[in-house]
All heavy atoms as an XYZ file, in Angstrom:
979
protein
N     234.069      3.562     15.665
C     235.233      3.037     14.929
C     234.960      2.707     13.569
O     235.547      1.786     13.000
C     235.957      2.045     15.732
C     236.480      2.631     17.118
C     237.066      1.563     17.910
O     236.776      0.347     17.674
N     237.846      1.857     18.855
N     233.698      3.042     13.066
C     233.145      2.889     11.765
C     232.884      4.142     11.046
O     232.467      5.087     11.711
C     231.902      2.006     11.784
C     232.072      0.692     12.395
C     230.720      0.045     12.538
N     230.876     -1.366     12.793
C     229.910     -2.391     12.494
N     228.761     -1.942     11.929
N     230.140     -3.588     12.847
N     233.132      4.219      9.740
C     232.909      5.415      9.007
C     231.306      5.573      8.973
O     230.815      6.838      9.001
C     233.458      5.260      7.621
C     233.414      6.523      6.754
C     234.123      7.677      7.494
C     234.072      6.280      5.485
N     230.618      4.595      8.806
C     229.176      4.654      8.784
C     228.573      3.528      9.817
O     229.345      2.638     10.120
C     228.611      4.354      7.356
C     229.144      5.276      6.397
C     230.234      4.954      5.627
C     228.542      6.553      6.162
C     230.680      5.928      4.672
C     229.014      7.518      5.318
C     230.191      7.115      4.497
N     227.387      3.622     10.216
C     226.862      2.610     11.127
C     227.082      1.156     10.670
O     227.316      0.296     11.492
C     225.393      2.971     11.312
C     225.337      4.417     10.935
C     226.355      4.600      9.932
N     226.957      0.862      9.410
C     227.154     -0.531      8.858
C     228.516     -0.906      8.652
O     228.732     -2.049      8.380
C     226.322     -0.568      7.620
C     226.677      0.413      6.573
C     227.668      0.374      5.700
C     226.034      1.738      6.390
N     227.751      1.409      4.970
C     226.767      2.340      5.288
C     224.940      2.319      6.885
C     226.386      3.673      4.795
C     224.609      3.527      6.461
C     225.319      4.163      5.412
N     229.466      0.039      8.610
C     230.906     -0.257      8.418
C     231.479      0.891      7.503
O     231.102      2.026      7.700
N     232.427      0.449      6.738
C     233.165      1.554      5.941
C     232.790      1.540      4.504
O     233.349      2.452      3.694
C     234.626      1.249      6.080
C     235.067      1.517      7.510
O     234.530      2.337      8.285
N     236.049      0.767      8.004
N     231.787      0.817      3.983
C     231.350      0.943      2.711
C     230.601      2.265      2.475
O     229.758      2.634      3.357
C     230.559     -0.278      2.343
C     231.137     -1.679      2.339
C     230.176     -2.750      2.122
C     232.162     -1.710      1.253
N     230.699      2.780      1.293
C     229.973      4.125      0.958
C     228.415      3.879      1.075
O     228.064      2.834      0.812
C     230.442      4.531     -0.335
N     227.767      5.017      1.469
C     226.339      4.851      1.391
C     225.737      4.552      0.035
O     226.354      4.810     -1.023
C     225.871      6.323      1.735
C     227.001      6.811      2.516
C     228.250      6.252      1.829
N     224.731      3.732     -0.036
C     223.986      3.487     -1.213
C     222.520      3.185     -0.795
O     222.204      3.002      0.357
C     224.523      2.356     -2.058
C     224.443      0.871     -1.316
O     223.293      0.652     -0.840
O     225.381      0.220     -1.229
N     221.545      3.157     -1.686
C     220.197      3.208     -1.358
C     219.816      1.781     -0.629
O     218.676      1.708     -0.121
C     219.411      3.234     -2.716
C     220.365      4.095     -3.470
C     221.694      3.600     -3.134
N     220.552      0.752     -0.628
C     220.328     -0.471      0.087
C     220.600     -0.321      1.553
O     220.203     -1.137      2.298
C     221.032     -1.699     -0.442
O     222.419     -1.549     -0.125
C     220.775     -1.858     -1.961
N     221.359      0.712      1.890
C     221.842      0.847      3.326
C     221.146      2.056      4.036
O     221.096      2.009      5.332
C     223.320      1.032      3.369
C     224.059     -0.178      2.947
C     225.612      0.005      3.132
N     226.242     -1.306      2.944
C     226.565     -1.742      1.685
N     226.162     -1.115      0.738
N     227.148     -2.950      1.607
N     220.695      3.025      3.438
C     220.194      4.232      4.071
C     219.214      4.950      3.206
O     219.329      4.927      1.898
C     221.387      5.123      4.500
N     218.414      5.767      3.807
C     217.475      6.677      3.105
C     218.081      8.051      3.153
O     218.301      8.638      4.212
C     216.051      6.654      3.876
C     215.244      7.715      3.140
C     215.548      5.358      3.732
N     218.602      8.538      1.986
C     219.238      9.869      1.851
C     219.064     10.445      0.463
O     218.586      9.746     -0.460
C     220.743      9.725      2.217
C     221.501      8.846      1.240
C     222.264      9.488      0.247
C     221.445      7.476      1.238
C     223.013      8.712     -0.690
C     222.148      6.763      0.352
C     222.963      7.377     -0.603
O     223.709      6.535     -1.508
N     219.457     11.742      0.338
C     219.350     12.497     -0.967
C     217.922     12.363     -1.549
O     217.829     12.447     -2.779
C     220.479     11.837     -1.888
C     220.967     13.006     -2.881
O     220.459     14.100     -2.735
O     221.663     12.588     -3.846
N     216.907     12.278     -0.756
C     215.550     12.339     -1.158
C     215.197     11.153     -2.207
O     214.387     11.301     -3.117
C     215.205     13.672     -1.786
S     215.301     15.053     -0.623
N     215.840     10.036     -1.924
C     215.528      8.825     -2.786
C     214.810      7.723     -2.206
O     214.771      6.599     -2.855
C     216.914      8.376     -3.458
O     217.720      8.021     -2.331
C     217.611      9.408     -4.241
N     214.274      7.936     -1.001
C     213.589      6.961     -0.201
C     212.414      6.363     -1.064
O     212.178      5.102     -1.074
N     211.807      7.188     -1.852
C     210.566      6.655     -2.574
C     210.902      6.210     -3.893
O     210.071      5.980     -4.785
C     209.410      7.749     -2.655
C     209.934      9.061     -3.336
O     211.091      9.134     -3.923
O     209.133     10.047     -3.320
N     212.243      6.182     -4.379
C     212.721      5.792     -5.634
C     212.755      6.928     -6.599
O     213.110      6.616     -7.867
N     212.481      8.028     -6.139
C     212.581      9.268     -7.181
C     214.008      9.621     -7.298
O     214.900      9.130     -6.632
C     211.671     10.348     -6.634
O     212.318     10.817     -5.495
N     214.310     10.455     -8.386
C     215.664     10.918     -8.584
C     216.225     11.686     -7.416
O     215.450     12.387     -6.698
C     215.531     11.824     -9.875
C     214.287     11.322    -10.568
C     213.424     10.930     -9.539
N     217.485     11.768     -7.220
C     218.124     12.414     -6.169
C     217.753     13.800     -6.170
O     217.633     14.488     -7.229
C     219.614     12.358     -6.270
N     217.480     14.384     -4.931
C     217.115     15.804     -4.789
C     215.658     16.162     -4.955
O     215.301     17.249     -4.819
N     214.811     15.156     -5.399
C     213.413     15.438     -5.652
C     212.681     15.145     -4.228
O     212.007     14.107     -4.062
C     212.862     14.538     -6.777
C     213.546     14.814     -8.109
S     213.078     16.393     -8.778
C     211.424     16.296     -9.151
N     212.877     16.026     -3.382
C     212.279     15.749     -2.004
C     210.761     15.784     -1.869
O     210.150     16.676     -2.429
C     212.878     16.732     -0.967
S     214.697     16.689     -0.777
N     210.264     14.760     -1.153
C     208.836     14.678     -0.916
C     208.668     13.915      0.431
O     209.488     13.203      0.884
C     208.069     13.962     -2.071
N     207.456     14.065      0.967
C     207.118     13.398      2.262
C     207.305     11.843      2.094
O     207.653     11.141      2.977
C     205.680     13.774      2.825
C     205.269     12.854      3.974
C     205.712     15.264      3.056
N     207.068     11.418      0.856
C     207.101      9.979      0.576
C     208.591      9.378      0.614
O     208.792      8.164      0.639
C     206.551      9.623     -0.940
O     207.163     10.495     -1.790
N     209.607     10.367      0.834
C     210.932      9.987      1.020
C     211.249      9.441      2.368
O     212.223      8.898      2.739
C     211.929     11.033      0.555
C     212.029     11.248     -0.951
O     212.221     10.434     -1.684
O     211.766     12.471     -1.267
N     210.389      9.776      3.331
C     210.406      9.378      4.722
C     209.872      8.020      4.858
O     208.618      7.836      4.789
C     209.736     10.406      5.666
C     210.458     11.748      5.474
C     209.938      9.896      7.108
C     209.641     12.845      6.182
N     210.652      6.987      5.014
C     210.275      5.657      5.164
C     210.028      5.143      6.569
O     210.600      5.686      7.438
C     211.169      4.682      4.432
C     211.415      4.998      2.955
C     212.354      3.988      2.352
C     210.258      5.178      2.006
N     209.271      4.154      6.762
C     209.101      3.455      8.057
C     210.541      2.942      8.463
O     211.291      2.596      7.661
C     208.168      2.143      7.985
C     206.730      2.699      7.816
O     206.388      3.891      8.014
O     205.915      1.884      7.387
N     210.715      2.827      9.845
C     211.946      2.403     10.306
C     212.212      0.915      9.895
O     211.290      0.160      9.753
C     211.911      2.427     11.897
C     213.123      1.801     12.481
C     211.791      3.862     12.314
N     213.549      0.646      9.559
C     213.927     -0.723      9.208
C     213.788     -1.111      7.810
O     213.838     -2.333      7.487
N     213.576     -0.174      6.945
C     213.356     -0.493      5.475
C     214.814     -0.719      4.843
O     214.847     -1.224      3.677
C     212.686      0.628      4.735
C     211.276      0.811      5.314
C     210.434     -0.363      5.168
O     210.291     -0.951      3.976
N     209.911     -0.886      6.301
N     215.817     -0.404      5.468
C     217.199     -0.671      4.854
C     218.086     -1.555      5.729
O     218.959     -1.078      6.372
C     217.853      0.693      4.642
C     217.119      1.698      3.705
C     217.100      1.069      2.298
N     216.652      2.067      1.269
C     215.408      2.103      0.879
N     214.450      1.281      1.382
N     215.067      3.027      0.027
N     217.745     -2.825      5.986
C     218.398     -3.582      6.993
C     219.947     -3.844      6.750
O     220.616     -4.106      7.711
C     217.691     -5.036      6.917
C     217.053     -4.953      5.640
C     216.651     -3.602      5.324
N     220.388     -3.634      5.475
C     221.791     -3.743      5.227
C     222.551     -2.543      5.826
O     223.824     -2.667      5.994
C     222.185     -3.675      3.655
C     221.686     -4.981      2.914
C     221.905     -4.830      1.437
C     222.374     -6.200      3.528
N     221.834     -1.572      6.279
C     222.493     -0.347      6.961
C     222.457     -0.503      8.514
O     222.812      0.504      9.126
N     221.962     -1.630      9.072
C     221.946     -1.702     10.515
C     223.242     -1.575     11.114
O     224.270     -1.964     10.587
C     221.239     -3.062     10.880
C     219.776     -3.072     10.602
O     219.264     -1.984     10.212
O     219.147     -4.132     10.935
N     223.273     -1.053     12.299
C     224.471     -0.818     13.102
C     225.003     -2.183     13.669
O     224.364     -3.241     13.546
N     226.105     -2.083     14.332
C     226.702     -3.392     14.995
C     225.894     -4.181     15.793
O     225.933     -5.417     15.822
C     227.978     -2.834     15.817
C     228.817     -3.964     16.304
C     230.030     -3.482     16.963
C     230.967     -4.462     17.425
N     232.209     -4.067     18.119
N     224.964     -3.558     16.534
C     224.007     -4.218     17.466
C     222.705     -4.326     16.843
O     221.719     -4.544     17.674
C     224.095     -3.711     18.897
C     225.397     -3.937     19.453
C     225.955     -5.084     20.066
C     226.494     -2.973     19.562
N     227.191     -4.943     20.471
C     227.594     -3.704     20.202
C     226.690     -1.660     19.268
C     228.804     -2.974     20.445
C     227.870     -1.030     19.474
C     228.964     -1.744     20.027
N     222.368     -4.151     15.604
C     221.143     -4.330     14.924
C     220.247     -3.052     14.989
O     219.102     -3.153     14.668
N     220.880     -1.944     15.394
C     220.034     -0.723     15.324
C     219.880     -0.235     14.025
O     220.765     -0.234     13.204
C     220.724      0.521     16.169
C     221.587      0.231     17.377
C     223.018     -0.184     16.983
O     223.241     -0.964     16.170
N     223.849      0.433     17.684
N     218.513      0.039     13.768
C     218.157      0.448     12.302
C     218.189      1.990     12.183
O     217.944      2.727     13.102
C     216.743     -0.118     11.987
N     218.513      2.456     11.030
C     218.385      3.857     10.502
C     219.148      4.803     11.381
O     218.718      5.813     11.754
C     216.922      4.267     10.548
C     216.113      3.437      9.545
O     216.600      2.979      8.517
O     214.963      2.994      9.928
N     220.456      4.492     11.757
C     221.352      5.306     12.462
C     221.870      6.410     11.579
O     222.351      7.486     12.038
C     222.428      4.612     13.195
C     222.153      3.698     14.345
C     223.385      2.981     14.857
C     221.506      4.584     15.488
N     221.746      6.234     10.299
C     222.212      7.193      9.365
C     221.146      7.350      8.293
O     220.580      6.431      7.804
C     223.433      6.733      8.628
N     220.820      8.534      7.900
C     219.740      8.934      7.037
C     218.375      8.911      7.737
O     218.281      8.780      8.829
N     217.414      8.983      6.917
C     215.962      8.979      7.444
C     215.656     10.237      8.187
O     215.087     11.141      7.702
C     215.571      7.723      8.216
O     215.626      6.641      7.431
N     216.140     10.311      9.406
C     215.889     11.530     10.333
C     217.184     11.857     11.068
O     217.859     11.020     11.563
C     214.797     11.246     11.331
C     213.379     11.119     10.652
S     212.857     12.803     10.352
C     211.448     12.274      9.258
N     217.442     13.148     11.300
C     218.335     13.597     12.372
C     217.776     12.962     13.678
O     216.538     13.057     13.841
C     218.457     15.076     12.528
C     219.281     15.714     11.471
C     218.780     16.443     10.357
C     220.616     15.799     11.411
N     219.846     16.990      9.664
C     220.958     16.646     10.260
C     221.692     15.355     12.125
C     222.269     16.884      9.833
C     223.079     15.638     11.754
C     223.341     16.391     10.636
N     218.604     12.570     14.549
C     218.093     12.003     15.815
C     218.736     12.808     17.035
O     219.843     13.043     17.087
C     218.561     10.554     16.031
C     217.839      9.692     14.984
C     218.446      8.249     14.834
O     219.587      8.105     15.447
O     217.843      7.457     14.227
N     217.810     13.156     17.907
C     218.163     13.886     19.054
C     219.077     12.995     19.964
O     218.771     11.682     20.017
C     216.941     14.335     19.947
C     216.218     15.394     19.340
C     215.003     15.326     18.771
C     216.482     16.794     19.459
N     214.577     16.606     18.491
C     215.534     17.422     18.783
C     217.614     17.466     19.998
C     215.544     18.898     18.657
C     217.651     18.820     19.829
C     216.587     19.589     19.285
N     220.053     13.544     20.567
C     220.847     12.798     21.515
C     220.637     13.384     22.935
O     220.194     14.547     23.000
C     222.360     12.691     21.158
O     222.969     13.970     21.419
C     222.574     12.311     19.670
N     221.115     12.612     23.877
C     220.982     13.112     25.269
C     222.153     14.175     25.525
O     222.006     14.991     26.305
C     221.284     11.972     26.205
C     220.878     12.239     27.646
C     219.373     12.788     27.840
C     220.899     10.935     28.441
N     223.300     14.110     24.778
C     224.358     14.978     24.915
C     224.139     16.373     24.533
O     223.566     16.766     23.583
C     225.550     14.529     23.990
C     226.231     13.244     24.574
O     226.152     13.024     25.655
O     226.610     12.404     23.569
N     224.724     17.264     25.435
C     224.841     18.735     25.142
C     225.790     18.892     24.036
O     226.700     18.171     23.801
C     225.192     19.522     26.406
C     224.315     19.472     27.603
C     224.993     20.081     28.789
C     223.027     20.045     27.306
N     225.562     19.982     23.278
C     226.384     20.232     22.137
C     227.498     21.217     22.560
O     227.266     22.276     23.076
C     225.617     20.903     21.000
C     226.422     21.204     19.769
C     226.619     20.253     18.797
C     227.065     22.442     19.479
C     227.477     20.515     17.699
C     227.761     22.680     18.386
C     227.968     21.664     17.516
O     228.738     21.981     16.391
N     228.742     20.812     22.290
C     229.913     21.609     22.628
C     230.731     21.739     21.245
O     230.885     20.848     20.567
C     230.839     21.022     23.539
C     230.249     21.120     25.054
N     230.486     22.269     25.793
C     229.494     20.332     25.810
C     229.976     22.065     26.931
N     229.308     20.952     26.964
N     231.270     22.994     21.052
C     232.098     23.123     19.887
C     233.228     23.988     20.412
O     233.050     25.036     20.932
C     231.344     23.949     18.853
C     232.085     24.080     17.402
O     232.918     23.134     17.237
O     231.798     24.907     16.722
N     234.537     23.495     20.198
C     234.851     22.279     19.583
C     234.538     21.110     20.392
O     234.171     21.113     21.573
C     236.260     22.240     19.365
C     236.772     23.114     20.538
C     235.751     24.142     20.752
N     234.290     19.962     19.652
C     233.913     18.696     20.247
C     235.089     18.215     21.200
O     236.240     18.311     20.850
C     233.856     17.619     19.147
C     233.220     16.379     19.550
C     231.891     16.328     19.912
C     233.967     15.161     19.603
C     231.350     14.962     20.224
C     233.369     13.946     19.962
C     232.033     13.896     20.227
O     231.554     12.783     20.656
N     234.670     17.977     22.425
C     235.713     17.608     23.494
C     235.515     16.094     23.786
O     234.379     15.620     23.900
C     235.476     18.378     24.726
O     234.165     18.245     25.143
C     235.812     19.828     24.523
N     236.652     15.405     23.780
C     236.554     14.032     24.115
C     237.121     13.866     25.524
O     238.275     14.136     25.893
C     237.381     13.167     23.149
C     236.803     13.357     21.726
C     237.479     11.764     23.595
C     237.642     12.652     20.674
N     236.284     13.338     26.400
C     236.666     13.116     27.820
C     236.737     11.625     28.007
O     235.756     10.988     27.711
C     235.675     13.697     28.782
C     235.620     15.250     28.520
C     236.104     13.419     30.206
C     234.469     15.923     29.291
N     237.875     11.056     28.340
C     237.927      9.523     28.595
C     236.704      9.042     29.416
O     236.548      9.590     30.619
C     239.177      9.332     29.251
C     239.982     10.483     28.914
C     239.025     11.629     28.839
N     235.887      8.172     28.939
C     234.848      7.640     29.697
C     234.326      6.408     29.038
O     234.751      6.134     27.872
C     233.730      8.575     29.876
S     232.894      9.052     28.311
N     233.409      5.609     29.615
C     232.806      4.476     29.079
C     231.296      4.573     29.263
O     230.794      4.697     30.377
C     233.317      3.277     29.794
C     232.864      1.979     29.128
O     232.477      1.975     28.007
N     232.798      0.833     29.889
N     230.582      4.584     28.201
C     229.139      4.713     28.229
C     228.663      5.945     28.922
O     227.803      5.871     29.838
C     228.429      3.521     28.879
C     228.728      2.180     27.971
O     228.796      2.454     26.691
O     228.849      1.151     28.421
N     229.160      7.113     28.664
C     228.735      8.420     29.385
C     228.185      9.423     28.361
O     228.311      9.226     27.221
C     229.932      8.886     30.020
S     231.375      9.374     28.905
N     227.539     10.320     28.937
C     226.963     11.465     28.253
C     227.358     12.768     28.955
O     227.610     12.878     30.146
C     225.537     11.410     28.316
O     225.004     10.246     27.597
N     227.445     13.851     28.159
C     227.687     15.180     28.684
C     226.189     15.787     28.921
O     225.679     16.314     27.977
C     228.555     15.865     27.610
C     228.832     17.352     28.101
O     228.406     17.729     29.148
N     229.648     18.029     27.390
N     225.878     15.798     30.187
C     224.539     16.237     30.549
C     224.393     17.466     31.257
O     223.390     18.142     31.275
C     223.890     15.115     31.452
C     223.852     13.763     30.775
C     223.327     12.751     31.824
C     223.026     13.697     29.557
N     225.442     18.051     31.823
C     225.413     19.152     32.630
C     226.364     20.271     32.253
O     227.542     20.012     32.364
C     225.664     18.794     34.275
C     225.541     19.995     35.032
C     224.671     17.739     34.649
N     225.892     21.356     31.814
C     226.660     22.583     31.574
C     225.708     23.698     31.472
O     225.027     23.847     30.431
C     227.554     22.353     30.340
C     228.455     23.490     30.058
O     228.233     24.667     30.666
O     229.444     23.388     29.363
N     225.615     24.592     32.490
C     224.632     25.714     32.549
C     224.835     26.686     31.394
O     223.852     27.291     30.983
C     224.787     26.383     33.839
C     225.838     25.490     34.673
C     226.383     24.458     33.688
N     226.011     26.638     30.814
C     226.257     27.636     29.650
C     225.768     27.063     28.265
O     225.789     27.746     27.345
C     227.815     27.897     29.528
N     225.338     25.811     28.124
C     225.113     25.160     27.027
C     223.517     24.917     26.861
O     222.926     24.403     27.772
C     225.762     23.890     26.717
C     225.355     23.205     25.512
C     227.282     24.158     26.731
N     222.855     25.439     25.812
C     221.359     25.209     25.671
C     221.014     24.362     24.501
O     219.908     23.898     24.400
C     220.663     26.507     25.517
O     221.227     27.295     24.208
C     220.866     27.467     26.634
N     221.999     24.002     23.635
C     221.736     23.122     22.490
C     222.064     21.678     22.773
O     223.100     21.402     23.510
C     222.539     23.595     21.378
C     221.969     24.918     20.812
N     222.246     26.103     21.351
C     221.212     25.190     19.630
C     221.685     27.043     20.622
N     221.018     26.440     19.620
N     221.363     20.739     22.242
C     221.668     19.358     22.358
C     222.316     18.888     20.916
O     221.942     19.527     19.832
C     220.437     18.436     22.608
C     219.901     18.827     23.923
C     219.933     17.678     24.888
N     219.291     17.996     26.155
C     219.968     17.709     27.214
N     221.152     17.160     27.275
N     219.456     18.140     28.416
N     222.879     17.833     20.888
C     223.438     17.312     19.678
C     222.427     16.495     18.930
O     221.635     15.734     19.555
C     224.725     16.354     19.988
O     225.775     17.110     20.420
N     222.455     16.561     17.650
C     221.591     15.719     16.805
C     222.590     15.054     15.801
O     223.624     15.624     15.484
C     220.466     16.483     16.047
C     221.024     17.613     15.271
C     219.458     16.837     17.011
C     219.863     18.337     14.446
N     222.332     13.798     15.479
C     223.206     13.011     14.584
C     222.422     12.141     13.593
O     221.254     11.953     13.676
C     224.000     11.939     15.532
C     224.982     12.658     16.392
C     225.771     11.574     17.182
N     226.820     12.202     17.830
C     228.091     12.349     17.374
N     228.397     11.978     16.155
N     229.040     12.847     18.157
N     223.099     11.633     12.609
C     222.577     10.788     11.658
C     222.225     11.310     10.347
O     221.945     10.537      9.431
N     222.058     12.530     10.287
C     221.538     13.174      9.045
C     220.092     12.790      8.655
O     219.564     11.856      9.321
C     222.508     13.066      7.874
N     219.455     13.405      7.656
C     218.135     13.066      7.320
C     217.976     12.629      5.883
O     218.903     12.602      5.088
C     217.322     14.452      7.462
N     216.826     12.251      5.527
C     216.401     11.835      4.195
C     216.894     12.742      3.090
O     217.072     12.358      1.907
C     214.932     11.509      4.055
C     214.069     12.750      4.141
C     213.640     13.417      3.047
C     213.694     13.265      5.377
C     212.836     14.508      3.107
C     212.875     14.366      5.418
C     212.501     15.119      4.379
N     216.953     14.016      3.360
C     217.369     15.060      2.341
C     218.726     15.367      2.170
O     219.178     15.975      1.290
C     216.576     16.323      2.669
O     217.016     16.886      4.047
N     219.609     14.670      3.165
C     221.090     15.052      3.031
C     221.769     14.018      2.010
O     221.262     12.956      1.823
C     221.704     14.868      4.460
C     221.290     16.034      5.306
N     220.111     16.047      6.077
C     221.944     17.218      5.561
C     220.015     17.174      6.694
N     221.119     17.873      6.402
N     222.974     14.401      1.620
C     223.663     13.566      0.727
C     224.520     12.603      1.498
O     224.779     12.781      2.708
C     224.533     14.472     -0.179
C     223.716     15.300     -1.085
C     224.501     16.291     -1.991
O     225.712     16.433     -1.856
N     223.815     16.778     -2.981
N     225.182     11.679      0.787
C     225.850     10.602      1.436
C     226.922     10.878      2.502
O     226.992     10.420      3.578
N     227.831     11.864      2.191
C     228.848     12.253      3.160
C     228.352     12.642      4.465
O     229.093     12.510      5.523
C     229.606     13.357      2.476
C     229.416     13.119      1.087
C     227.962     12.689      0.880
N     227.145     13.209      4.655
C     226.614     13.627      5.906
C     226.057     12.506      6.714
O     225.872     12.692      7.903
C     225.428     14.548      5.539
N     226.192     11.238      6.220
C     225.847     10.103      6.962
C     226.919      9.494      7.785
O     226.715      8.580      8.601
C     225.295      9.016      6.114
C     224.202      9.350      5.081
C     223.706      8.167      4.289
C     222.895      9.938      5.854
N     228.148     10.086      7.622
C     229.259      9.615      8.441
C     228.976      9.702      9.883
O     228.416     10.651     10.373
C     230.520     10.319      8.057
C     231.075     10.092      6.784
C     232.311     10.849      6.458
O     232.948     11.350      7.426
O     232.843     10.751      5.329
N     229.482      8.712     10.756
C     229.139      8.675     12.154
C     229.757      9.753     12.971
O     229.237     10.178     14.011
C     229.694      7.460     12.842
O     231.031      7.258     12.520
C     229.021      6.103     12.228
N     230.802     10.543     12.436
C     231.405     11.633     13.106
C     230.596     12.920     12.933
O     230.779     13.932     13.571
C     232.837     11.850     12.742
C     233.658     10.670     13.062
C     232.889     12.283     11.257
N     229.656     12.968     11.967
C     228.893     14.080     11.716
C     227.916     14.440     12.828
O     227.131     13.554     13.136
C     228.151     14.180     10.421
C     229.125     13.881      9.302
C     227.340     15.354     10.149
C     230.242     14.952      9.038
N     227.770     15.707     13.398
C     226.825     16.016     14.332
C     226.442     17.475     14.080
O     227.154     18.237     13.455
C     227.263     15.854     15.715
C     228.404     16.815     16.084
C     229.040     16.389     17.381
N     230.127     17.438     17.644
C     230.109     18.468     18.444
N     229.040     18.635     19.237
N     231.167     19.254     18.632
N     225.280     17.913     14.486
C     224.831     19.168     14.484
C     224.120     19.577     15.728
O     224.122     18.792     16.663
C     223.729     19.327     13.222
C     223.450     20.637     12.756
C     224.503     21.536     12.395
C     222.101     21.218     12.944
C     224.195     22.842     11.995
C     221.865     22.414     12.498
C     222.860     23.237     12.044
N     223.583     20.783     15.809
C     222.966     21.027     17.195
C     221.638     21.849     16.916
O     221.337     22.410     15.860
C     223.893     21.957     17.957
C     224.251     23.284     17.232
N     223.556     24.334     17.322
C     225.284     23.535     16.504
C     224.037     25.350     16.659
N     225.152     24.805     16.018
N     220.825     21.773     17.972
C     219.555     22.439     17.982
C     219.049     22.590     19.329
O     219.463     21.883     20.263
C     218.512     21.639     17.164
N     218.136     23.539     19.586
C     217.463     23.764     20.980
C     216.442     22.760     21.004
O     215.714     22.453     20.059
C     216.934     25.177     20.998
C     218.003     26.189     21.191
C     217.423     27.548     21.552
O     216.649     27.537     22.473
O     217.870     28.530     21.085
N     216.332     22.110     22.208
C     215.358     21.020     22.367
C     213.863     21.437     22.073
O     213.059     20.627     21.629
C     215.437     20.587     23.804
C     216.888     20.892     24.149
C     217.147     22.258     23.330
N     213.546     22.722     22.120
C     212.190     23.091     21.945
C     211.944     23.348     20.399
O     210.863     23.490     20.020
C     211.919     24.443     22.680
C     212.742     25.660     22.162
C     212.484     26.766     23.030
C     213.468     27.965     22.770
N     213.206     29.083     23.548
N     212.992     23.204     19.630
C     212.849     23.336     18.114
C     212.119     22.155     17.531
O     212.253     21.016     17.958
C     214.243     23.456     17.539
C     214.264     23.666     16.008
S     215.839     23.400     15.313
C     215.847     21.674     15.060
N     211.363     22.468     16.581
C     210.691     21.370     15.768
C     210.934     21.509     14.305
O     210.948     22.636     13.792
C     209.178     21.485     16.069
O     208.462     20.562     15.375
N     211.264     20.451     13.633
C     211.319     20.462     12.171
C     211.089     19.115     11.602
O     211.101     18.128     12.407
C     212.856     20.906     11.727
C     213.867     19.966     12.172
C     215.222     20.409     11.652
O     215.370     21.251     10.811
N     216.280     19.835     12.200
N     210.860     19.062     10.415
C     210.277     17.805      9.777
C     211.356     16.796      9.537
O     211.119     15.673      9.041
C     209.641     18.118      8.477
C     210.465     18.581      7.340
O     211.753     18.883      7.569
N     209.960     18.754      6.067
N     212.614     17.066      9.779
C     213.771     16.100      9.409
C     214.447     15.717     10.806
O     215.605     15.138     10.720
C     214.705     16.733      8.589
N     213.840     16.005     11.940
C     214.470     15.632     13.284
C     213.515     14.782     14.036
O     212.347     15.137     14.143
C     214.886     16.842     13.997
O     215.791     17.634     13.301
C     215.624     16.455     15.353
N     213.990     13.699     14.657
C     213.104     12.796     15.301
C     213.752     12.234     16.561
O     214.874     12.663     16.985
N     213.166     11.153     17.114
C     213.730     10.435     18.147
C     213.765      9.025     17.908
O     213.149      8.546     16.919
C     212.973     10.711     19.504
C     211.524     10.128     19.353
C     212.920     12.194     19.856
C     210.684     10.152     20.613
N     214.564      8.230     18.659
C     214.693      6.828     18.436
C     214.186      6.122     19.765
O     214.523      6.417     20.830
C     216.192      6.402     18.275
C     216.532      4.936     18.297
C     217.762      4.606     17.901
N     218.200      5.178     16.671
C     217.848      4.566     15.546
N     217.149      3.359     15.558
N     218.152      5.018     14.374
N     213.211      5.365     19.495
C     212.766      4.466     20.577
C     213.612      3.106     20.573
O     213.636      2.511     19.431
C     211.273      4.126     20.482
S     210.300      5.669     20.576
N     213.892      2.656     21.587
C     214.753      1.332     21.645
C     214.180      0.509     22.744
O     213.729      0.846     23.732
C     216.109      1.665     21.892
N     214.319     -0.853     22.464
C     214.073     -1.868     23.492
C     214.965     -2.998     23.333
O     215.645     -3.236     22.285
C     212.601     -2.366     23.297
C     212.364     -3.238     22.062
C     210.855     -3.609     21.975
C     210.766     -4.506     20.753
N     209.469     -5.110     20.711
N     215.150     -3.727     24.414
C     215.982     -4.945     24.347
C     215.182     -6.093     23.902
O     213.877     -6.144     24.155
C     216.621     -5.187     25.703
O     215.565     -5.370     26.654
C     217.496     -3.965     26.221
N     215.879     -7.075     23.361
C     215.107     -8.258     22.885
C     214.848     -9.096     24.017
O     215.661     -9.114     25.069
C     215.962     -8.996     21.880
C     216.127     -8.274     20.622
C     216.961     -9.074     19.619
C     217.021     -8.377     18.267
N     217.844     -9.047     17.253
N     213.769     -9.776     24.070
C     213.406    -10.664     25.078
C     214.357    -11.821     25.144
O     214.845    -12.303     24.111
C     211.982    -11.181     24.962
N     214.666    -12.428     26.377
C     215.660    -13.565     26.419
C     215.119    -14.773     25.680
O     214.008    -15.015     25.573
C     215.841    -13.688     27.854
C     214.825    -12.852     28.574
C     214.209    -11.976     27.607
């Protein structure tokens, strides 16, 4: 229910790594140095403190990719079983994408065996009590 993980304010370099500006270079000047360590843009953290949900790297999700997108009423669920589907959803856009691609509704798809320099995974842990 947010346009971006941090809320509805437009992307800017204090909230996300995008448009190849992570290293401070002009937009569109892509280099490996544009890929920053996790957590470098804390103003872009999500509602529960998740870092880098937009920009930096496309992130694999557990969900299978369906087009058109289908919404099935559920709570904390994933679409995991469909023998006809081989692609998984990736979300969040990457360091090389422009601001509009960072919207939370944007998703893309890829085969899990695919490898590319702009797609990664998210490791998460709960905070100790």
